[in-house]
VEXDREN-2710 file (C-alpha; in Angstrom, 1 decimal):
% VEXDREN-2710
k/r/px/py/pz
1/UNK/-109.5/-38.4/-29.3
2/UNK/-111.2/-41.7/-29.1
3/UNK/-109.9/-42.8/-32.5
4/UNK/-108.8/-46.2/-33.5
5/UNK/-105.8/-45.2/-35.5
6/UNK/-105.4/-41.5/-35.3
7/UNK/-102.6/-40.6/-32.9
8/UNK/-101.2/-44.1/-33.1
9/UNK/-97.7/-42.9/-33.6
10/UNK/-97.7/-40.6/-30.7
11/UNK/-99.2/-43.3/-28.5
12/UNK/-96.7/-45.8/-29.8
13/UNK/-93.7/-43.7/-29.1
14/UNK/-94.8/-42.8/-25.6
15/UNK/-95.4/-46.5/-24.9
16/UNK/-92.0/-47.4/-26.3
17/UNK/-90.4/-44.8/-24.2
18/UNK/-92.2/-45.9/-21.1
19/UNK/-91.0/-49.4/-21.6
20/UNK/-87.5/-48.3/-22.5
21/UNK/-87.2/-51.6/-24.4
22/UNK/-87.4/-53.1/-27.8
23/UNK/-89.0/-56.5/-28.0
24/UNK/-87.1/-59.2/-26.4
25/UNK/-88.6/-62.7/-26.8
26/UNK/-87.1/-65.4/-24.7
27/UNK/-88.5/-68.7/-23.6
28/UNK/-89.1/-71.9/-25.4
29/UNK/-88.4/-71.8/-29.1
30/UNK/-89.7/-75.2/-29.9
31/UNK/-92.8/-75.8/-32.0
32/UNK/-96.0/-75.9/-30.1
33/UNK/-97.2/-78.9/-32.1
34/UNK/-96.9/-80.8/-35.4
35/UNK/-96.4/-79.0/-38.7
36/UNK/-99.5/-80.4/-40.3
37/UNK/-102.1/-79.2/-37.8
38/UNK/-105.7/-78.8/-38.9
39/UNK/-106.7/-76.2/-36.3
40/UNK/-105.1/-72.8/-36.7
41/UNK/-105.5/-69.7/-34.7
42/UNK/-105.1/-66.1/-35.8
43/UNK/-104.7/-63.0/-33.7
44/UNK/-105.3/-59.4/-34.9
45/UNK/-106.8/-56.2/-33.4
46/UNK/-110.0/-54.5/-34.3
47/UNK/-109.7/-52.7/-37.7
48/UNK/-106.5/-54.5/-38.7
49/UNK/-108.3/-56.8/-41.1
50/UNK/-111.7/-56.9/-42.7
51/UNK/-113.9/-59.1/-40.5
52/UNK/-115.9/-59.9/-43.6
53/UNK/-112.8/-61.2/-45.5
54/UNK/-111.7/-63.2/-42.5
55/UNK/-115.1/-64.9/-42.3
56/UNK/-114.8/-65.7/-46.0
57/UNK/-111.4/-67.1/-45.4
58/UNK/-112.7/-69.5/-42.8
59/UNK/-115.3/-70.8/-45.4
60/UNK/-112.8/-70.9/-48.2
61/UNK/-110.3/-73.1/-46.3
62/UNK/-112.8/-75.1/-44.2
63/UNK/-112.1/-78.3/-46.2
64/UNK/-108.4/-78.2/-45.2
65/UNK/-108.2/-76.1/-42.0
66/UNK/-110.4/-74.9/-39.2
67/UNK/-109.4/-71.3/-38.7
68/UNK/-110.2/-69.6/-35.4
69/UNK/-109.7/-65.9/-35.2
70/UNK/-109.5/-63.6/-32.2
71/UNK/-109.6/-59.8/-32.1
72/UNK/-107.2/-58.9/-29.3
73/UNK/-107.9/-55.7/-27.4
74/UNK/-105.6/-53.6/-25.2
75/UNK/-101.8/-53.5/-25.8
76/UNK/-101.5/-56.0/-28.6
77/UNK/-97.7/-55.8/-28.8
78/UNK/-97.3/-56.5/-25.1
79/UNK/-99.7/-59.4/-25.2
80/UNK/-98.0/-60.9/-28.3
81/UNK/-94.6/-60.5/-26.8
82/UNK/-95.6/-62.1/-23.5
83/UNK/-97.3/-65.0/-25.3
84/UNK/-94.3/-65.6/-27.6
85/UNK/-92.0/-65.6/-24.6
86/UNK/-94.2/-68.1/-22.7
87/UNK/-94.4/-70.4/-25.7
88/UNK/-96.7/-73.5/-25.8
89/UNK/-100.1/-74.0/-27.4
90/UNK/-101.3/-70.4/-26.6
91/UNK/-99.0/-69.0/-29.3
92/UNK/-101.2/-68.1/-32.4
93/UNK/-100.4/-69.7/-35.7
94/UNK/-100.9/-66.4/-37.5
95/UNK/-100.6/-63.0/-35.9
96/UNK/-100.8/-59.3/-36.8
97/UNK/-97.9/-57.0/-36.1
98/UNK/-98.5/-53.3/-36.1
99/UNK/-96.4/-51.2/-38.5
100/UNK/-94.9/-49.1/-35.8
101/UNK/-93.8/-52.3/-33.9
102/UNK/-92.3/-54.3/-36.8
103/UNK/-88.8/-52.9/-36.4
104/UNK/-88.7/-53.9/-32.7
105/UNK/-89.4/-57.5/-33.7
106/UNK/-86.6/-57.8/-36.2
107/UNK/-83.9/-58.4/-33.7
108/UNK/-85.9/-61.5/-32.7
109/UNK/-86.7/-62.6/-36.2
110/UNK/-86.0/-66.2/-35.3
111/UNK/-89.3/-66.2/-33.4
112/UNK/-91.0/-66.0/-36.8
113/UNK/-90.9/-68.1/-40.0
114/UNK/-89.2/-66.8/-43.1
115/UNK/-92.1/-66.1/-45.4
116/UNK/-89.8/-66.3/-48.4
117/UNK/-89.4/-70.1/-47.6
118/UNK/-93.1/-70.5/-48.0
119/UNK/-93.5/-68.6/-51.3
120/UNK/-93.7/-64.9/-50.5
121/UNK/-90.7/-64.2/-52.7
122/UNK/-92.6/-65.4/-55.8
123/UNK/-95.5/-62.9/-55.1
124/UNK/-93.6/-60.1/-53.5
125/UNK/-93.7/-58.0/-56.6
126/UNK/-97.5/-57.6/-56.1
127/UNK/-96.7/-55.5/-53.0
128/UNK/-95.0/-52.2/-52.5
129/UNK/-91.3/-52.8/-52.2
130/UNK/-90.6/-50.2/-49.5
131/UNK/-93.4/-51.7/-47.3
132/UNK/-92.1/-55.2/-47.8
133/UNK/-88.5/-54.2/-46.8
134/UNK/-89.6/-52.7/-43.5
135/UNK/-90.4/-56.3/-42.4
136/UNK/-87.2/-57.8/-43.7
137/UNK/-84.0/-58.5/-41.7
138/UNK/-80.6/-57.4/-43.0
139/UNK/-79.9/-61.0/-44.3
140/UNK/-83.2/-61.0/-46.2
141/UNK/-85.5/-62.9/-43.9
142/UNK/-89.1/-61.8/-44.4
143/UNK/-91.1/-61.9/-41.2
144/UNK/-94.1/-59.8/-42.2
145/UNK/-96.6/-60.0/-45.1
146/UNK/-97.9/-56.4/-45.7
147/UNK/-101.5/-55.8/-44.8
148/UNK/-101.9/-52.1/-45.5
149/UNK/-100.1/-48.8/-45.6
150/UNK/-100.9/-45.2/-44.6
151/UNK/-99.9/-42.8/-47.5
152/UNK/-100.4/-39.2/-46.3
153/UNK/-102.3/-36.3/-47.8
154/UNK/-103.6/-32.9/-47.0
155/UNK/-107.3/-33.0/-46.0
156/UNK/-108.9/-29.5/-46.2
157/UNK/-112.3/-27.8/-45.8
158/UNK/-113.2/-26.5/-49.2
159/UNK/-116.0/-24.4/-47.7
160/UNK/-113.7/-22.6/-45.3
161/UNK/-111.1/-22.1/-48.0
162/UNK/-113.8/-20.6/-50.2
163/UNK/-114.9/-18.2/-47.4
164/UNK/-111.2/-17.1/-47.0
165/UNK/-110.9/-16.4/-50.7
166/UNK/-108.4/-19.3/-51.2
167/UNK/-108.5/-21.9/-54.0
168/UNK/-110.8/-24.9/-53.4
169/UNK/-110.0/-27.2/-56.3
170/UNK/-107.7/-30.0/-55.2
171/UNK/-105.2/-29.5/-58.0
172/UNK/-105.0/-25.8/-57.3
173/UNK/-104.7/-26.2/-53.6
174/UNK/-101.9/-28.8/-54.2
175/UNK/-100.1/-26.2/-56.4
176/UNK/-100.6/-23.5/-53.8
177/UNK/-99.4/-25.7/-50.9
178/UNK/-96.5/-27.4/-52.7
179/UNK/-94.0/-26.8/-50.0
180/UNK/-94.3/-26.4/-46.2
181/UNK/-93.7/-22.6/-46.6
182/UNK/-96.5/-22.4/-49.2
183/UNK/-98.8/-24.3/-46.9
184/UNK/-98.1/-22.1/-43.9
185/UNK/-98.6/-19.0/-46.1
186/UNK/-102.1/-20.3/-46.9
187/UNK/-102.7/-20.8/-43.2
188/UNK/-101.7/-17.2/-42.5
189/UNK/-104.1/-15.9/-45.2
190/UNK/-106.8/-18.2/-43.8
191/UNK/-106.2/-16.8/-40.3
192/UNK/-106.5/-13.2/-41.5
193/UNK/-109.8/-13.9/-43.2
194/UNK/-111.2/-16.3/-40.5
195/UNK/-109.6/-15.5/-37.2
196/UNK/-111.2/-18.4/-35.3
197/UNK/-110.0/-21.0/-37.8
198/UNK/-106.6/-22.8/-37.4
199/UNK/-104.5/-24.5/-40.0
200/UNK/-103.1/-27.5/-38.0
201/UNK/-104.4/-29.4/-35.0
202/UNK/-101.0/-29.6/-33.4
203/UNK/-97.3/-29.4/-34.3
204/UNK/-96.5/-33.0/-33.5
205/UNK/-98.6/-34.0/-36.6
206/UNK/-96.4/-31.8/-38.7
207/UNK/-93.2/-33.2/-37.2
208/UNK/-94.3/-36.8/-37.8
209/UNK/-94.9/-36.2/-41.5
210/UNK/-91.8/-34.0/-41.9
211/UNK/-89.6/-36.8/-40.5
212/UNK/-91.4/-39.4/-42.6
213/UNK/-90.7/-37.4/-45.8
214/UNK/-87.0/-38.0/-45.4
215/UNK/-84.7/-40.9/-46.1
216/UNK/-83.1/-40.8/-42.6
217/UNK/-84.7/-41.0/-39.2
218/UNK/-83.2/-41.1/-35.7
219/UNK/-80.8/-44.0/-35.9
220/UNK/-78.7/-45.0/-38.9
221/UNK/-78.0/-48.5/-40.3
222/UNK/-74.7/-48.6/-38.3
223/UNK/-76.7/-48.2/-35.1
224/UNK/-75.6/-44.6/-34.5
225/UNK/-77.9/-42.0/-33.0
226/UNK/-78.5/-39.3/-35.6
227/UNK/-81.5/-37.5/-34.0
228/UNK/-79.4/-34.4/-33.4
229/UNK/-78.5/-33.9/-37.1
230/UNK/-79.8/-31.5/-39.6
231/UNK/-82.5/-33.6/-41.1
232/UNK/-84.3/-33.9/-37.7
233/UNK/-83.6/-30.3/-36.8
234/UNK/-85.1/-29.2/-40.1
235/UNK/-88.3/-31.3/-39.4
236/UNK/-88.4/-29.8/-35.9
237/UNK/-88.1/-26.2/-37.3
238/UNK/-90.8/-27.0/-39.8
239/UNK/-93.1/-28.2/-37.0
240/UNK/-92.4/-25.0/-35.0
241/UNK/-93.5/-22.7/-37.8
242/UNK/-97.3/-23.0/-37.3
243/UNK/-96.9/-22.4/-33.6
244/UNK/-94.9/-19.2/-34.1
245/UNK/-97.3/-18.0/-36.9
246/UNK/-100.4/-18.5/-34.6
247/UNK/-102.0/-21.0/-36.9
248/UNK/-101.7/-24.0/-34.5
249/UNK/-104.8/-25.0/-32.6
250/UNK/-102.6/-26.8/-30.0
251/UNK/-105.0/-29.7/-29.7
252/UNK/-103.5/-32.8/-28.1
253/UNK/-106.6/-34.3/-26.4
254/UNK/-110.2/-35.3/-27.0
255/UNK/-111.2/-31.8/-27.9
256/UNK/-110.1/-32.7/-31.5
257/UNK/-113.4/-34.5/-32.0
258/UNK/-115.3/-31.2/-31.6
259/UNK/-112.7/-29.0/-33.3
260/UNK/-112.6/-31.1/-36.5
261/UNK/-116.1/-30.0/-37.4
262/UNK/-115.7/-26.5/-36.2
263/UNK/-112.4/-24.6/-36.3
264/UNK/-109.8/-26.8/-38.0
265/UNK/-109.4/-26.0/-41.7
266/UNK/-106.9/-28.8/-42.6
267/UNK/-105.7/-32.1/-41.4
268/UNK/-102.4/-33.8/-42.2
269/UNK/-102.8/-37.5/-42.1
270/UNK/-102.8/-41.0/-43.7
271/UNK/-105.5/-42.4/-45.9
272/UNK/-107.2/-44.1/-43.0
273/UNK/-107.6/-40.7/-41.3
274/UNK/-110.4/-40.0/-43.7
275/UNK/-112.5/-42.4/-41.7
276/UNK/-111.6/-40.6/-38.5
277/UNK/-112.7/-37.3/-39.9
278/UNK/-115.9/-38.7/-41.2
279/UNK/-116.7/-40.4/-37.9
280/UNK/-115.9/-37.3/-35.8
281/UNK/-117.6/-34.8/-38.1
282/UNK/-120.4/-36.4/-40.1
283/UNK/-122.1/-33.1/-40.5
284/UNK/-119.3/-31.8/-42.7
285/UNK/-120.0/-34.3/-45.4
286/UNK/-119.3/-32.9/-48.8
287/UNK/-117.2/-30.0/-47.4
288/UNK/-113.8/-31.8/-47.3
289/UNK/-111.3/-32.4/-50.1
290/UNK/-108.0/-34.1/-50.4
291/UNK/-104.7/-33.1/-52.1
292/UNK/-101.0/-34.0/-52.0
293/UNK/-99.1/-33.5/-48.8
294/UNK/-97.0/-30.3/-48.8
295/UNK/-93.4/-31.2/-49.6
296/UNK/-94.3/-34.8/-50.6
297/UNK/-95.8/-38.0/-49.2
298/UNK/-94.9/-39.9/-46.1
299/UNK/-96.3/-43.1/-44.5
300/UNK/-98.2/-43.4/-41.3
301/UNK/-99.0/-46.9/-40.1
302/UNK/-99.9/-50.0/-42.0
303/UNK/-99.4/-53.4/-40.5
304/UNK/-98.4/-57.0/-41.3
305/UNK/-99.4/-60.6/-40.8
306/UNK/-96.6/-63.0/-39.5
307/UNK/-96.3/-66.7/-38.7
308/UNK/-94.7/-67.4/-35.3
309/UNK/-92.1/-70.2/-35.5
310/UNK/-94.5/-72.4/-33.5
311/UNK/-97.0/-72.3/-36.3
312/UNK/-98.7/-75.7/-36.5
313/UNK/-99.1/-75.8/-40.3
314/UNK/-96.9/-73.2/-42.0
315/UNK/-97.8/-74.2/-45.6
316/UNK/-101.6/-73.9/-45.0
317/UNK/-101.1/-70.7/-42.8
318/UNK/-99.2/-69.1/-45.6
319/UNK/-102.0/-70.0/-48.1
320/UNK/-104.5/-68.4/-45.7
321/UNK/-102.6/-65.1/-45.3
322/UNK/-101.8/-65.0/-49.1
323/UNK/-105.5/-65.4/-49.8
324/UNK/-106.7/-62.8/-47.3
325/UNK/-104.1/-60.3/-48.5
326/UNK/-104.5/-60.9/-52.3
327/UNK/-105.1/-57.8/-54.4
328/UNK/-108.7/-58.9/-55.0
329/UNK/-109.5/-59.4/-51.3
330/UNK/-107.6/-56.2/-50.5
331/UNK/-110.2/-54.4/-52.6
332/UNK/-112.9/-56.0/-50.4
333/UNK/-111.1/-55.0/-47.3
334/UNK/-110.9/-51.4/-48.5
335/UNK/-114.6/-51.4/-49.2
336/UNK/-115.5/-53.1/-45.9
337/UNK/-113.1/-51.5/-43.5
338/UNK/-111.2/-48.7/-45.3
339/UNK/-107.9/-50.7/-45.1
340/UNK/-105.7/-49.0/-47.6
341/UNK/-103.9/-51.9/-49.5
342/UNK/-100.2/-52.4/-50.0
343/UNK/-100.9/-54.0/-53.4
344/UNK/-100.8/-51.3/-56.2
345/UNK/-102.9/-53.4/-58.5
346/UNK/-105.8/-52.9/-56.2
347/UNK/-105.8/-49.2/-56.7
348/UNK/-107.2/-49.6/-60.2
349/UNK/-110.1/-51.7/-59.1
350/UNK/-113.7/-50.5/-58.9
351/UNK/-113.7/-50.6/-55.1
352/UNK/-111.1/-47.8/-55.0
353/UNK/-111.8/-45.7/-58.1
354/UNK/-115.3/-44.4/-57.3
355/UNK/-116.2/-41.0/-56.1
356/UNK/-116.4/-40.4/-52.3
357/UNK/-119.5/-38.4/-51.2
358/UNK/-117.8/-37.3/-48.0
359/UNK/-115.2/-35.6/-50.1
360/UNK/-117.7/-33.9/-52.4
361/UNK/-117.6/-36.7/-54.9
362/UNK/-113.8/-36.5/-55.3
363/UNK/-112.0/-39.7/-56.4
364/UNK/-109.5/-39.7/-53.6
365/UNK/-107.5/-42.6/-54.9
366/UNK/-106.1/-40.2/-57.4
367/UNK/-104.3/-38.6/-54.5
368/UNK/-103.5/-41.6/-52.3
369/UNK/-102.5/-43.9/-55.1
370/UNK/-99.6/-41.9/-56.5
371/UNK/-98.6/-41.0/-52.9
372/UNK/-98.4/-44.7/-52.0
373/UNK/-95.9/-45.3/-54.7
374/UNK/-93.8/-42.2/-54.0
375/UNK/-93.1/-42.7/-50.3
376/UNK/-89.4/-42.4/-49.6
377/UNK/-87.6/-45.4/-48.2
378/UNK/-85.9/-44.9/-44.8
379/UNK/-84.2/-47.2/-42.4
380/UNK/-86.2/-47.7/-39.2
381/UNK/-84.2/-49.1/-36.3
382/UNK/-85.8/-51.2/-33.6
383/UNK/-85.4/-48.4/-31.1
384/UNK/-86.7/-45.7/-33.5
385/UNK/-90.1/-45.2/-31.8
386/UNK/-88.6/-45.0/-28.3
387/UNK/-86.0/-42.5/-29.4
388/UNK/-88.6/-40.3/-31.2
389/UNK/-90.8/-40.1/-28.1
390/UNK/-88.9/-37.2/-26.4
391/UNK/-89.3/-35.0/-29.5
392/UNK/-93.0/-35.6/-29.5
393/UNK/-93.3/-34.8/-25.7
394/UNK/-91.2/-31.7/-26.0
395/UNK/-93.3/-30.4/-28.9
396/UNK/-96.4/-30.8/-26.7
397/UNK/-94.6/-29.0/-23.9
398/UNK/-94.2/-26.0/-26.2
399/UNK/-97.9/-25.9/-26.9
400/UNK/-99.1/-26.7/-23.4
401/UNK/-96.6/-24.9/-21.3
402/UNK/-95.1/-22.3/-23.6
403/UNK/-91.7/-23.8/-23.3
404/UNK/-89.1/-22.1/-25.5
405/UNK/-88.6/-24.1/-28.7
406/UNK/-84.7/-24.1/-28.4
407/UNK/-84.9/-25.3/-24.8
408/UNK/-87.4/-28.0/-25.9
409/UNK/-85.1/-29.1/-28.7
410/UNK/-82.1/-29.3/-26.4
411/UNK/-84.1/-31.3/-23.9
412/UNK/-85.5/-33.6/-26.6
413/UNK/-82.0/-34.4/-27.9
414/UNK/-80.6/-35.0/-24.5
415/UNK/-83.4/-37.4/-23.5
416/UNK/-83.3/-39.2/-26.9
417/UNK/-79.6/-39.8/-26.5
418/UNK/-80.2/-41.3/-23.0
419/UNK/-82.9/-43.6/-24.4
420/UNK/-80.7/-44.5/-27.3
421/UNK/-77.8/-45.5/-25.1
422/UNK/-80.1/-47.7/-22.9
423/UNK/-81.3/-49.4/-26.1
424/UNK/-77.7/-50.2/-27.2
425/UNK/-77.5/-47.4/-29.8
426/UNK/-74.0/-45.8/-29.9
END
């Protein structure tokens, strides 16, 4: 899967597990320069921001600031952490932070400026509260300005549903797939009618969303490991169902690119996943539709802009990020780069309300907009991604090696507890 954002969670948790560490920023904490600098630098990764809007920002602020941007490839988190630790002039004045990494930066919030001191609190109501809070310390320091979010939905092939005698209208499919059991029942009917077609690409994708639909994850706010409790076990059992029913394609590699246009009838994913599907299977244009996620929405991904404490001109830097991420410019970013905004006012703008030809002319904001505002709030600890990793790995072992699900569960919990202890979770 050579996709920019698909599979990001799995990659993130494996990376976190491999490192066995949350972010620890040491080194010089002094400012890299004066606080009225005229030359500011900004780091982000490809696809994090609209290049068009960034270019417009350089023009908009050129009378006050020269803004130099850099698209950083490779392991962005590692490069940012290393640079922050080294300190000095190489530290960017503005930086992106990926959504799956934001929790790991919170223990070192002193490495970033409190955006509330610069005016974020006055405009925070323009952005989804749950997204804002994920970049906030317990004492209320705001280190991240929301760029985007990833509300989930159920993508499905209307043509395959029609061949199988299933409903095709998004409202009817949503009603027929209201719960996970309903959704899997549809998959069983689909399999009977079309034996070569599978409902889900892999069971990790189900687990990811099932966990995200809850209000608790793997570590609670008192820093206790709770990954062995009923809410995670229920998500695990939900993920196992497609495997036992024979409606799981067991795809965990690049073969997804071919399967998405051939023998996968549905995809569970975030709004940005629409672009992944379109890129991998352009020949299926007009055959896909979108409806609500079975059992309710979750969030996958979505990032932030932050100002390192060394920022050479905090006031002007904050003006720049406020401008780039304003509701109006978020609409431009959606049109230009399919970046789904964290500002609900944008959802009613022309850029987001039109029909989408790839989805048969469906107005997909009518699915993603309500989902964005209904995502449950859950506490995400700095070590959450690392602790989640064994569960993802063990689910893959079930698919790849035929490992017994109960054995996989026991091993996942055991490994997760060990990682949690190493990360200081009790």
